[in-house]
N, C-alpha and C positions, 0 to 999 in steps of 0.2 A: 339295595335289597328291597326298599320300600316299593319301587315300581313293579318288582317281580311278585311281591305279595298281593298287590292290587290286581295284577294280571291273573294270579291264581284264583282270587275271589271271583273275578269275572268269569273265568273258565268254569268254576264250580257251579255258578248260577246258570250258565249256558247249558251245562250237562244236565242239570236237574230239569230244565225247561224243555229240552229237546229229546227226541228219540234218536239215539246213536245207532245207526244201522251197521250191521256186521256183514261182510261179504259172504256170499253163498259158500257153504262148506266150512266156514269158520265157526268155532265153538264159543258161545258166550259164557264167560266165567260167572259163577254164582254171585261174586261180589259186585258184578255189574258196574254201576256208575261210580261207586267208591274207588274201585280199582283203577278205573280210567282217570279219575281225578288224581289219585295218588301217583300213577305212572306219569301223568302229565307234569306234576310238580317235580318229580325226580328228573325228568328230561330237561325241564327248564333250568333246574339247578346245575345239571351236568353241562348243559350248553353254556351257561353263564360262566362256570368255572373253567371250561375248556377254551372258549373263544375269547376270554378276558374282555377286551375292549369292544368286541362286536356288539352292535346294538340289536337287541331282540325286540320284535314287535309281535304282540299277540294278535292273531288274525281272527276275525269274526267268522261264523259258520259260512261255508260256501253254499250257493244255491243248489238245490237238487235238480239234476238233469233227468229228463225222461229216459227211462231205460238204464239207469245206472245207480250204483250205490257208492257214495263217497266214504272212504275210510278217513274219517275226519281227524285232524290234528291241529292244535292251536299254535304250533311252533312255526316260525318263519323258516324258509329253507336256508341251508348253509350256503352262503354266497357272500360276495362283497362287490362293491362298485369298483370297477377296474378302469383307470384312466387309459383311454385307447382312442387314437385318431388314425383311421385307415389311411393308406397311402394316397388315396384319391382326394382326401381332405374333407369328405362329407362325414359329419359326426354320426356316431351310432345312435340308435334309439336307446332310450333309458333301459328298456328291458334287455338290451344287448350288453349293456355295461354291467349288469348284474350277473356275475360269472362265478363258477366254481374255480378255485385256484389250488395249486399244490400246497401253498401255505396253510390254507384252511384244512385240507385233508390231513396234512401233517399234524396240525393241532388236534384234530379229532383222534388221529391214530395214537397220539401220545398218551391219551387217557385210557384207563382200563375199560371204561364203558364204551368208548369210541371204537375200540378194536372190534367190537361186535358187528359193526357195519362197514368199517373203513375199507376192508379188503375188497368189498364189492363195488366201491365207488372210486377206486384208484384210476388215474389216467394210465394209458399205455404210453410208455416213453417212445416217442417217434423213431429215434435212431436205434431202438432195441426191438423194433417190430419183428414178430415171428415171420419166418419165411413161409411162402405159400407151398403146399396147401395147408389148410387148417388141420390141427392134430385131432380135433374132436370129430367123431363120425356124425353125430346127430345132435340137434338142438333138444333141450329138455322139454318135457311135458309135465303137468301136474301129476303127482304120484310117483315120479322118479325119485330115487334115493337122494340125488344131489339138488333137487328142486328147493329153492329157498324156503326156509321154515316160516311159519306164521310170525314168529318173533322177528325174523329178518325182514319180512315184508312190512311189518309194522315199523321197524326202525327205518327202513327205506322211506316210508311215508312221512316220518318225522323230518327227515332231511329235505323232503319236498315241501314241507309246510302244509301237509294235508291235501296235496294235489293228486294223490293216487286214487283211482277209481276201479272198483271191482265190477267187471262188465255184467250187466243185466240186459238181455236182448230187448230191443224196442217193443217187440210184439209179445213179450212175456205176460202182460195182463190178460191175454187171450187164453192162457193155460193155467191149469190148476196146480201143476207140479212146481211152480215158482213161488207159491204162497202169496201171490199178489194179484190173483185173478180178480178182474173187475170188468163186468160185461159192458158197462158204459165206456170205460177207457178203451176197451178193445174195439168197440164200434167206432170210436173217435179216431183211433190209430188206423183202422181199416179205411176210413173215409179219406184220409190224407196220405195214404201210403204211396200213391203214385205222384205225389208232389215232392219237392226237394227239401223244404225246411225241416221236417221231422228227422231227416237223415243227416243233414249237415250240422244240425244242432245237437245231435246225439253223439256221445263219445265213441261209439263203435259201429253204428249202423252204416250201411253202404248202399250204393245205387245198383249194384249187381249181385243180388242174393244168390244167384246160381253158383257163384264161386264160394259162397259161405257154406253151401251144402243144403240150403233151404230147410234148415233144422228148426227154425222158429219163425215161420211166416204167419201173418194174421189168419185166424181161423174162427169159425163159429162152433168148434168142437173142443171144449175145454179139457176133455179127457185125453186129447192128444198129448204127445210129449214134446216139450221145448228144451233144446240143449244149446250150449254155446256153439257147437259145431266149429266153424272156421273163424269165429270171432276171437279176438285176443282175450287173454285171461284178465289182464290189467291194462289200464290206460293212465298215462301221465298227462294231466290237463295243464299244459305248460303255459306259464306267463312270463318266464325269463329264460335267457340262454342257460343259466345254471340248471334249470329243470331239464333242458335237453341234454346237457352234459351228464347230469346224474343218471338219466335214463339210458343213454348210450353206454356209459361205464358200467352200470348195474347189469345191463343185458349182456355186454361183452364178457365181463368177469364172471357172470353166472351161467354162461352158455345158453342164454335164452334167445329165442327168435325175436327179432325186433322189426316192427312195422311203423309206418308213418301215415297219419291221416290229417287232412284239413277238413274237407267236406265229404269225402267218401265217393266223389264222382270219379269213377275209374272203371272202364269197361272190362278190365282184366282182374279185378278183385285184389289189387295190390295192397290196399290198407288192411287186408285180412291176414290171419295166421293163427292156427290152433295153438293155444298155449303161449301166445306171444305177449310181449310187452309193447304197447303202442304209444307212440309220441303223438299227442293230439295238439296241433299247432293252431287250431281254429280261432283262438282268442288273441292271437298276435296281430292286431288290427291297425297298427300304426301306419300312417301315410304322411310323407313329407314332400313338399314341392320345393325345388331349387330352380330358380329361373335361369341360372347359368352355372354350369360345371365344365371346367376345362381339364380334361384328363385323357391320356392315351390317344391323343389326336382328335378327341371329341370336344366340341365347344357348343354347348346348347343347354336347354332345359332338361331336367330329369325329375323322375318320381322315385322316391325310395319307399318300398312297400314291405310291410311285415308279412311273415309267412302265412298268416291266416286271412289275408285280404282276399276277397272274392272279386270276380270280374265286374259285377255290377258296381262295387265300391270303387274299383279302379276307374271305370268309365265316369262315374259321378265326380270323382276327384279331378280327372282330366278336364271334364266340362267346366267345373268350378274355376280352374286356373287358366282356362282358355287354350288348352293344348290338346294334342291328339296322341293316343297310344295304340300300339298294336295289341289287339286282344281278340278272343274268340267270340262265338255266337251264343254260347250258353252262359247265362248270367250267374249261375250258382257255383261254377267251378272256382277252385282256388287258383290264383294267378302264379304264385311264386314256386309252386311245387311241380308235379308231373306235367301239367300243361306246358309250361315254358321249358322245363328241362327236357321234355320229349320233343320239342320243336315248336309247337303252338301255331297252327294255321289260323288265319284271320281274314276278315273282309278287306284288310289293308295289306295283305301279303303280296299282291301283285304290284303294290305301290312302294311299300317299305320293307318287305321281306317277312320272315317268320318272327314270332315273339322271341325265340332264342337269339336271333340275329340282333335284336335291339337291347340286349342285356349288356351293361357296362361293368357291373360288380355284383358279387354274390358273397354274403356273409354265411359261413358254413360251420357246422360242428362235424368234424370228421369221425371216423370209426375209433380213433384213439381218445376221443372225448374233448379234443382241443378245438378252440374257436379260431377260425381262419378267415381272412379276407382274401377272396380270389378274384383277380383281375388279369387282363392280358399281360400286364407288366409283372405282377407279383408271382403268379403261378400259371404261366402260359399254357402248359399242357392240360392241367386240371381245368382251367377256364374253358379250353376247347372242348373237353370231354363233358363238362356239365351242361353245355348248351347244345343239347341234341342227344346226349347219351342216356337220357331217361332219369326219372326220379327214383328215390330210395335206393340208390346205387353207390354213390361216392360219399354220401353224407346227408345230413339233415339241414335244410336251408332255414336260416333265421330271418333273412331279409334279402331283397335284391334291389338293385338300382337299374332303371330302364330309361331309355331315351323318351323324351316327351317332345314330339314334333309340333310345329306350329299349327294353329287352328286351321282346319281343312274343310272348305266348302265342297259340296258335291251334289250330284243328282241321284235320286233313288227312284226306281221304277218297279212296279209289281204287275205281272201279267200272267194270263192263263188261257188255256183253251181245253175243251173237252171233246170227246168223241160223241157227236150227236147221232140220233137215230138215222139221219140221212147221210152220215159220213162213214165211209168204209174204214176198216182197221188199217189198211195200207195207206190211206190218205192221212189218217191221224199220225201214224209213225213216220210218214214222210215229213210232216210238220215238225215233229221232234228232231228228226235227223237234220232238218234245215238249221235248227238252233245249234246242233253239234258242229255243223260245218264251219261255223264262224268262231269257234272257241279260240283259235290262235289270234285272230284279229282283236277279239275282246280283251284277252289278257295282255296283249302287247300294248294296249291303250291304258294299262294300269288298273283295269276294272276287275270286278269280282261278282259272281252270282251264286246263289243257292237255289237249286232247282229240285223239284219233287216229281216223281212219277207214281201215281196211285192207280191200282186196278182192283176195284171191289165189285165182285159179281158182274164183271163185264163193263162197269162204269169206269172208264179210263180218263184220267186227268193229268195234264202237264201244267205245272205251275212254277213260276220263278218268283221267289219271295225272300229277298229282293234281288234286283240287279243294282249294284252299287258302282257308281262312276265317280270316284274322287277327283276333285279339281276339274270337273266337267260342268259346263252350263247345260241347261235343258236342250238348247239348240245343238251343242256338241254331242250330247248323248243321242239325240234324234238322228243325227248324221251317222253315228256309229251303228245304231240299231236298224237303220232303214233297210239295208240289204236283206236282213232277216224278215222284216215286215213285208217286203216285196215278195219273198218266197212264199209266205203264208197267203198273200193275196192271190198269187198264181195257183195255189192249191184250193182256193175258196174256203179257207179256214178262218172263221171269225175269232178275233182276239179281244179279250177284256184287258184293258191296260190303264194304269194310273201312274203318272210320272210327276214328281215334284222336286224342286230345288231346295237345298237346306244350307244354312250358313256354317254348320259344323257336323261332325260325325254322329254324335249321339242323337241329335234331333232328327237326323235322317234315318240312320240304321237302327237306332234304339227301339222303335216300335216293332221291328221285325225280329228282335232277339228272342231266343227261346229258352226254355228251362225244362229239365227232366227230373222226375223222381225215380223211385225204385221200380224196376221192371225186370222181367225174366226174358228179355229180348236177347237172342244170340246174334251177334253182328260181326262185321269185319269191313275192311276197306281195300282199295287199290288205287295207286297213283299211276296215271296214264301219261306217257311222254309225248312230246311234240311230234316225234317221228311217226306216231300212229295217224297223224293228220296229213302226212306228206303225199299220199296218193289215194285215189278212190278205193282201191282194193283194201288197203289196211284200214281206212276209215270205215268201210262197210263192215269189215270183220269186227272192228271195235264196237261199232254201234249195235250190231246184232248180238254180240256177246252180252252187252249191257241190257238190251231190250228183252232178251229171252227171260230174264228174271221177272220183268214186269208182266210179260205175257202169261207167265205161270199164274200170276195173281196171288193174293193173300200174303204178300211179302212187303218188306220195306225197301224202297229204293230211292235214294237221293244223292246229290252230289254237288260239286262246286267247280266253277271255272276259276282256276287259280294258277299263278305262276310266280312263286317266291324265289326269284333269282337272287343271287348274292350281290347286293349293291356295293359299290366301291367304298361307301362310308361304313360298312359293317365288317367286323372281323370274321375270318373263316371260323366255322363251327363244325360240330360233329353230326349235324343233321344229315339224313340220308342224301347222298349226291343226286338221287333221282328227283328230289324236290326242285333242283335247279333247272331241269329241263321239262318240268311238268306243265301241262295245260289244263289238267282236270284231275279230280279225285272223286271216286265213287264210294258210297257206303251202302252196304246191303245187310239185310237181317231178316230174322223170322221170329214171330212171337211164340213163346213157349208157355204153356199153361203152368201156373204156379204149382199145380198138383200133378204135372206130367211125371210119368214113371221114368226110371233111369233108361229103360229101353227106348221110350219115346223121345227123350232128350238126346240120346245117342243117335237115333235115326235122323232127327231134325238137324243135328250138328253135322253129321256126315254129309247130308244132302247139301247143306250150305257150303261146307268146305270143298266138297268134290264137284258138285254140279254147278252151283252159282259161281263161286270164286275160282273153280277150276277153269271155267270158260274165260274169266277175266285174266287169269295167269297165262292162259294160252295165247292171248292176243297182246299181252303186256308182260312178258316174262322178266324175271330179274336180270337176265343176261342182256336184255334189250331196253333198259331204262325203266322197267316197271318196278314197283315196290309197294310196300304197305306203310301206312302211317302207324307208327308203333303204339300210340295212345288209343287207336281205334282198330287194332289188328284183330283178325280171327285168331283165337287162342290155339287153334289147331293148324295154323298156317304151316305148310311144309317149308322146310329150309328157312325158318323164320329169322335166323341170324342174318342171312344175306338180304331177305325181304325187308326187314325192319331197320337194319343198320348199314348194310352194304359191306362187302368183304374188305374193301379198301379202307374202311373206317374201323372195322370190328377188331382187327388185330391190335391196334393201338388202344382202343377202348378197353379191351380185356387186359392188356399190360398195365394200364393205369388203374384198373379195378384191383388187380392183385397188388399193386404198389400201395394204393391208398387204403385198401381194405383186405389185408392178407388173411384175416381170420373169418371173412365172410359174415361180418356183423350185419350188413345190409343185404337183403335178398328181395328181389321183386320178380313177380311172374313175368317171364319173357324179357327180363332185364339183362344187362350185360353180366355174364358169368353165371346166370341162372341155370344154364344147361349142365353145370357140374353138380347140381343138387336135384333132389326129387322130393316131392311131397307124397308121403305114403298114406294116401286116403282110401286105399283098398281097391281103387280102380273100378268101383261098381256104382258110380253116381251118374253115369251117362256123359260126364265131362270131368276133366281134372279140377278138383276143388282145393281150397286152402284148409280143408278139414282133415289134417293129418300131420304126422311128424315130418319135420324137414331134415333130410339127411344127405350127406355127400354120396354121390354115386360110386359104385365099385367097392 
């Protein structure tokens, strides 16, 4: 008891010295600090008597995150360290060993006080899972009769050890109605809004505010109104698997919408959801290198990555250990979530395949709340579905293990040409078409390139930044690229070019990696098959369809030469089969003013979907090897199921979705099974948003 009394004294001092912030909408009781201290002591005593030998540690106050209010609690979460060695022999991270168990829940349930919260944190018994479809028509929203009470939210926060956050929008200091108006803070937020750090370090902010409903954008008019819109109501800032389990169980048993966020980098707004409980995995940053893992036919180095690790951190770790990993071009994205689960294209995809192809194991919390190791041997069907079937669909990832290939030297080249005053438009586009002609040769050599076409007020630019040739010397690269250079010489097109050799991936490609912050861009993609390069007619049709967008001007147009075939060393996955015959992927988009009206947004979206992407679909239809990359798809893509997943895959993906998540605990915009639900946002935003109640159709 002595250590508990000391803990109480420490808490009392902390309460008196700090301002304990109450979530928006919560009432502060007149007894203020005294009541908090008293309730804290009661819970400590309750937990002590309930958990018997469980060791309780009083946590110090958590740091305040910009745009959020912590519902603070000094109690450590209910959890215990579970001895667990996965089948593949690689030890769990410490945070993965800290789990919620049936024994702990039973202990809590056995006490009078514990029954207050225990029903909401119970596991679902796997072999007693309800049959599909879910019996509940809609997910709850604040104000509904069955919405958890303030006391229940508070009790839930105690089980989390004070990790529950009531969402406050990042841009709220720009508005008077949140009672935190600060002109200087608003200006600072506005200045960095288009960069990534303020969004990936915030519990709720995302990179695609269009899908939030644009209800709290930076503004210079404090009299405007800021609302949560499509932001989740609460966020669990997880630091252990137990936190994830508690969040999943609480959401499922309370019929709440559940979303998952690491960085918020998602072009379809999947980390958003009105009234949702969000699992924020961003601080699960553990990385472990194993120089040799022998499992499931693989014998080589691996990296084990926490769910919060970002691409820049993965690349740095790989560079540190002298290995090469398959990753994307945007440094701020999270690696273990939607990027990899949705496929994950990479500068190394023509050489090693997609990111999903390089996954060996996934540690997962399923919709039942249970922790599961998923490999080709332990759960072959689920392993197949997770690698390509998309994020926030079958469970929440705690960590993944990926292949770490040997150090890979290569040549990197950057080049460009512009339309000069003395150059005709036809000559310029003939030069671009010359590059297109060589796509199959380039990808067959295991290379990759990222190219841009920009048309600003008639100033047209074609730029490749970079062309990456892994395992090529400069001389070998020059031999590969020479036919294209000869084409340009014959057209009298001058080319600015810089080519260098590098001993490893990061030193070569690293300087060309990009980053994105929040923007109101509407975008989409198309995968183009090899068959479009088989004869001059289809190549001309393909090229003209892509160039028409550039000729219009004022739009975004970039793409990749890429061919992620299924290598014999990789297990079959659920990525769209179109990837295996691709030679290029194009991305198009249009800038939307943050203040655009719903009618303006609707018009721009319709033009993008029907005019731009309509032409792309015509030359690369789903029926002839065309597809979209699900992580960068147009949200209004017609027949998106076939376009993003492929009919041959989708039936199995949907069966597994219903098997592993029969209650629809996980829902992702344009994810597997999402077509059976609808977000009731009123339909008057110009685009479907996450600012509405989630309900089953019919």
